[in-house]
C-alpha positions in Angstrom: 0.1 -0.1 0.0 1.3 3.5 -0.5 0.8 6.7 1.0 2.9 8.8 -1.5 3.9 7.5 -4.7 7.7 6.6 -5.4 9.2 8.1 -8.5 8.5 5.0 -10.6 5.1 5.0 -9.6 4.7 8.8 -10.7 6.0 7.8 -13.9 4.0 4.8 -14.5 0.7 6.8 -13.5 1.6 9.7 -15.5 1.9 7.2 -18.6 -1.4 5.7 -17.8 -3.2 9.2 -17.4 -1.7 10.3 -20.8 -2.8 7.3 -22.6 -6.3 8.1 -21.5 -6.4 11.7 -22.1 -4.3 11.5 -25.3 -5.1 8.3 -27.0 -8.5 7.6 -25.4 -6.9 4.1 -24.5 -6.2 2.0 -21.2 -3.2 0.7 -20.5 -3.0 -3.3 -20.8 -2.3 -5.0 -17.6 -0.4 -8.1 -19.0 2.0 -6.1 -21.2 2.6 -3.4 -18.1 3.0 -6.2 -15.4 5.7 -7.9 -17.9 7.5 -5.1 -18.5 7.9 -4.0 -14.8 9.0 -7.6 -14.0 9.6 -8.1 -10.4 8.6 -4.7 -9.6 5.0 -5.2 -10.9 3.8 -5.4 -7.0 3.7 -1.5 -6.9 0.7 -1.6 -9.4 -1.4 -3.8 -6.9 -0.2 -1.2 -4.1 -1.5 1.6 -6.4 -4.8 -0.1 -7.1 -5.0 -0.2 -3.1 -4.1 3.2 -2.9 -7.3 4.1 -5.2 -5.2 5.7 -8.1 -5.8 2.9 -10.5 -8.7 0.7 -11.1 -8.8 -2.3 -13.4 -11.5 -2.2 -16.2 -11.1 -5.6 -17.8 -7.7 -6.1 -19.0 -6.8 -2.5 -18.8 -5.8 -0.2 -15.9 -7.3 3.2 -15.9 -6.7 6.0 -13.6 -9.0 7.4 -11.0 -9.7 11.2 -9.9 -7.5 11.0 -7.1 -4.6 9.6 -9.6 -5.0 13.3 -11.3 -4.9 14.8 -7.8 -1.3 12.7 -7.0 0.1 14.1 -10.4 -0.3 17.4 -9.0 -0.4 19.2 -12.6 -2.7 22.0 -12.3 -3.3 22.4 -16.0 -4.3 18.6 -16.5 -6.5 19.2 -13.5 -8.1 21.8 -14.6 -8.9 20.6 -18.2 -10.4 17.4 -16.8 -12.5 19.4 -14.5 -13.7 21.7 -16.8 -14.4 19.2 -19.2 -16.1 16.8 -17.0 -18.4 19.7 -15.6 -19.5 20.3 -19.2 -20.2 16.5 -19.6 -22.3 16.3 -16.1 -24.4 19.5 -17.1 -25.1 18.1 -20.6 -26.4 14.9 -19.2 -28.4 17.1 -16.7 -29.8 18.7 -19.6 -30.9 15.5 -21.2 -32.1 13.9 -18.3 -34.5 16.8 -17.7 -35.6 17.1 -21.1 -35.8 13.1 -22.0 -39.4 12.4 -20.9 -39.1 8.9 -19.8 -35.4 8.2 -21.1 -32.5 7.5 -18.9 -30.0 6.1 -21.3 -28.4 8.3 -24.0 -26.0 7.4 -26.6 -22.5 8.9 -26.8 -23.2 11.2 -29.7 -26.1 12.9 -28.2 -23.9 13.7 -25.2 -21.4 15.1 -27.5 -24.0 17.3 -29.2 -25.3 18.5 -25.8 -21.9 19.2 -24.6 -20.9 20.9 -27.8 -23.8 23.2 -27.3 -22.2 24.4 -24.1 -18.6 24.2 -25.4 -18.1 24.1 -29.4 -14.4 23.5 -28.9 -15.2 19.9 -27.5 -15.0 16.9 -29.6 -15.2 13.0 -28.9 -11.5 13.1 -27.8 -12.0 15.3 -25.4 -15.4 13.9 -24.1 -14.5 10.3 -23.7 -11.7 10.2 -21.2 -13.7 12.4 -18.8 -16.9 10.4 -19.4 -14.8 7.2 -18.3 -13.2 9.1 -15.1 -16.4 10.8 -14.0 -18.1 7.4 -13.8 -16.8 7.3 -10.1 -19.1 10.3 -9.2 -22.0 8.2 -9.4 -24.3 10.3 -11.5 -24.3 7.8 -14.0 -23.2 4.3 -15.4 -22.1 2.2 -18.5 -25.0 -0.2 -19.0 -23.5 -2.2 -21.5 -20.0 -1.6 -19.9 -16.8 -0.3 -21.3 -15.4 -2.1 -24.6 -12.3 -1.8 -26.6 -12.8 -0.5 -30.2 -9.6 -1.4 -31.9 -6.7 0.1 -29.7 -9.2 2.5 -28.2 -11.8 2.4 -25.3 -15.7 3.0 -26.3 -19.0 3.1 -24.5 -22.3 2.5 -26.3 -24.6 4.3 -23.9 -24.6 6.2 -20.4 -27.5 5.4 -18.1 -28.1 8.5 -15.8 -29.5 8.4 -12.3 -31.9 10.9 -10.9 -29.4 12.4 -8.8 -27.9 14.1 -11.7 -30.3 16.8 -11.0 -28.4 17.8 -7.9 -25.2 18.6 -9.6 -24.2 22.1 -9.1 -20.3 22.0 -8.8 -17.5 19.9 -10.3 -15.1 21.4 -7.4 -17.3 20.1 -4.8 -17.8 16.6 -6.3 -14.2 16.2 -7.2 -13.1 17.1 -3.6 -15.8 14.8 -2.0 -14.8 11.6 -4.4 -11.0 12.3 -3.6 -11.7 12.5 0.1 -13.7 9.2 -0.3 -11.1 7.5 -2.0 -8.4 8.5 0.6 -10.8 7.0 3.4 -11.1 3.9 1.4 -7.4 3.7 0.8 -6.9 4.0 4.6 -9.1 1.5 5.2 -7.5 -0.9 2.9 -4.2 -0.5 4.9 -5.9 -1.8 7.9 -8.0 -4.7 6.3 -6.8 -8.4 6.9 -6.4 -10.3 3.5 -9.3 -12.6 2.8 -8.6 -16.2 2.6 -12.1 -17.0 1.3 -14.1 -18.1 4.4 -17.7 -19.5 3.8 -20.2 -17.0 3.3 -22.0 -18.9 6.0 -20.0 -16.3 8.3 -22.1 -13.6 6.4 -21.2 -10.5 8.2 -18.6 -11.4 11.0 -17.6 -9.1 13.6 -14.4 -8.0 11.9 -16.2 -6.5 9.1 -18.7 -4.4 11.3 -17.7 -1.1 12.8 -19.9 -2.0 15.8 -21.2 -5.8 16.1 -24.0 -4.9 18.1 -25.3 -2.2 15.9 -27.5 -3.9 13.4 -27.6 -0.8 10.8 -26.8 -0.6 7.2 -23.5 -1.0 6.0 -21.6 2.3 5.7 -21.6 2.4 2.1 -25.3 2.0 1.8 -25.7 4.4 4.9 -23.7 6.9 2.7 -25.7 6.6 -0.4 -29.0 5.9 0.9 -29.4 6.8 4.6 -30.6 10.3 4.3 -32.8 9.5 1.3 -34.5 6.7 3.5 -35.0 9.0 6.5 -36.4 11.7 4.5 -39.0 9.6 3.0 -37.5 9.0 -0.5 -37.7 5.5 -0.3 -37.6 4.8 -4.3 -34.6 6.6 -4.9 -32.8 5.2 -1.4 -33.1 1.6 -2.7 -32.2 2.4 -6.1 -29.2 4.3 -4.9 -28.2 1.1 -2.8 -28.7 -1.2 -5.8 -26.2 0.9 -7.6 -23.9 1.1 -5.0 -24.0 -3.2 -4.8 -23.3 -3.3 -8.6 -20.3 -0.6 -8.3 -18.7 -2.4 -5.4 -18.9 -5.7 -7.4 -17.1 -3.9 -10.6 -14.5 -1.9 -8.6 -13.8 -4.9 -6.4 -13.5 -7.5 -9.4 -11.9 -5.5 -11.9 -14.5 -6.3 -14.3 -15.7 -4.0 -16.8 -19.3 -5.3 -17.8 -22.5 -4.1 -16.1 -25.9 -5.6 -15.3 -26.4 -9.7 -15.8 -23.2 -10.3 -17.9 -21.2 -8.6 -14.8 -23.0 -11.0 -12.3 -22.2 -14.2 -14.5 -18.6 -13.3 -14.8 -18.1 -12.3 -11.4 -19.9 -15.2 -9.6 -20.6 -18.0 -12.1 -19.0 -21.3 -11.4 -20.3 -23.3 -14.3 -17.2 -24.2 -16.2 -15.2 -21.2 -14.9 -13.3 -20.0 -11.6 -15.5 -17.2 -10.1 -13.7 -14.1 -9.9 -15.7 -13.6 -6.6 -15.5 -16.8 -4.8 -17.3 -17.4 -1.3 -16.0 -20.7 -0.5 -13.7 -23.5 -1.7 -16.3 -24.7 -4.4 -15.2 -28.2 -3.4 -18.4 -29.9 -2.7 -21.9 -29.7 -4.0 -23.4 -27.9 -1.2 -20.7 -25.4 -1.6 -21.3 -24.9 -5.1 -25.1 -24.6 -4.5 -24.1 -21.4 -2.0 -21.9 -19.8 -4.5 -24.9 -20.2 -7.0 -27.4 -19.0 -4.7 -25.5 -15.8 -3.8 -25.0 -15.4 -7.5 -28.7 -15.3 -7.9 -29.2 -12.6 -5.0 -26.6 -10.4 -6.9 -28.7 -10.9 -10.2 -31.7 -9.9 -8.2 -29.9 -6.5 -7.4 -29.6 -5.9 -11.0 -33.1 -6.5 -12.2 -34.3 -4.5 -9.3 -32.0 -1.6 -10.4 -33.4 -1.9 -13.7 -37.1 -2.0 -12.7 -36.5 1.3 -10.3 -34.5 3.2 -12.9 -37.5 2.6 -15.8 -40.8 2.7 -13.5 -42.7 5.5 -12.3 -44.8 3.5 -10.1 -45.1 4.8 -6.6 -43.2 3.5 -3.7 -44.2 4.5 -0.3 -43.6 1.5 1.9 -40.8 2.3 4.5 -40.6 -1.3 5.6 -39.8 -2.8 2.2 -37.3 0.0 1.6 -35.7 -0.8 4.7 -35.7 -4.3 3.8 -34.1 -3.6 0.4 -31.3 -1.7 2.1 -30.7 -4.4 4.6 -30.3 -6.8 1.8 -28.0 -4.2 -0.3 -26.1 -4.2 3.1 -25.6 -8.0 3.3 -24.3 -8.2 -0.2 -22.0 -5.5 0.0 -20.7 -7.1 3.4 -20.2 -10.2 1.6 -18.0 -8.9 -0.8 -15.5 -7.9 2.1 -15.2 -11.3 3.0 -15.0 -12.9 -0.4 -12.0 -14.2 -2.3 -11.0 -12.7 -5.5 -9.3 -14.5 -8.2 -7.6 -12.8 -11.2 -9.6 -11.9 -14.2 -8.8 -13.8 -17.2 
């Protein structure tokens, strides 16, 4: 784990950021690890420090990485372009009637109405970087198009209407990544215990306090207590799915993400809850996979439905389920993505 980056890590990070901003490309994991040889461990430290994230077989920088580089010109360009993207998404969402997902060209057109100097090469890198702010997600994932990255569509969440300041959101995101990086330094490496333990005391801040998981409380707690039950549940589903993606390094979304992350049929799951040596253990793995699939389907139904949802007990139960699935990820064993 790193607190401050070494000179070698700074150089690697600068190269990864440059590839994204200038080439719209990730940095292939296998090639970079081979080129570093015995020094490759520091890439894992950089992921733990929340300056890199894995998207499929590519390394991508985080907003915290931009801070680490301490280049005011790069930071300002990224912030300005990202702010334009978020305002464009806000406009599209407000004017889209029942539409929640927008293709790349529509977003670019709306962004260029705000800043005519922008083009697709400016838009894509900040769109990828800005996903961690939680205003949108890529329902079909991030794909490779030749030697570049591409997205087919962006699904926008209701909270985009609350966006006001990129500086405020940027500072909050970097602070959250700082917190997660510090927590990771205190975590005990998982040896893949059975999910039968569910939420052991070592995972809970207070084993006698049967509240929501801190990540779920952070995104949904205030909404729930203010009576916004549908949005509270929706934000919780998004958080669970984001945790699966962040921890697994997989780039897919939705059902494909869950199948690759947890499936144990003719593959080693990326997220493994037990040894899988016996039929009961395999059944447990499958059963938990279907719980995560349920979260995906619930997210999709809430995103595209205008039906009222005014039941506080059901909302509480949904947040409890989301908390359980988030805690399970903290005791799971994570295997390399193949």
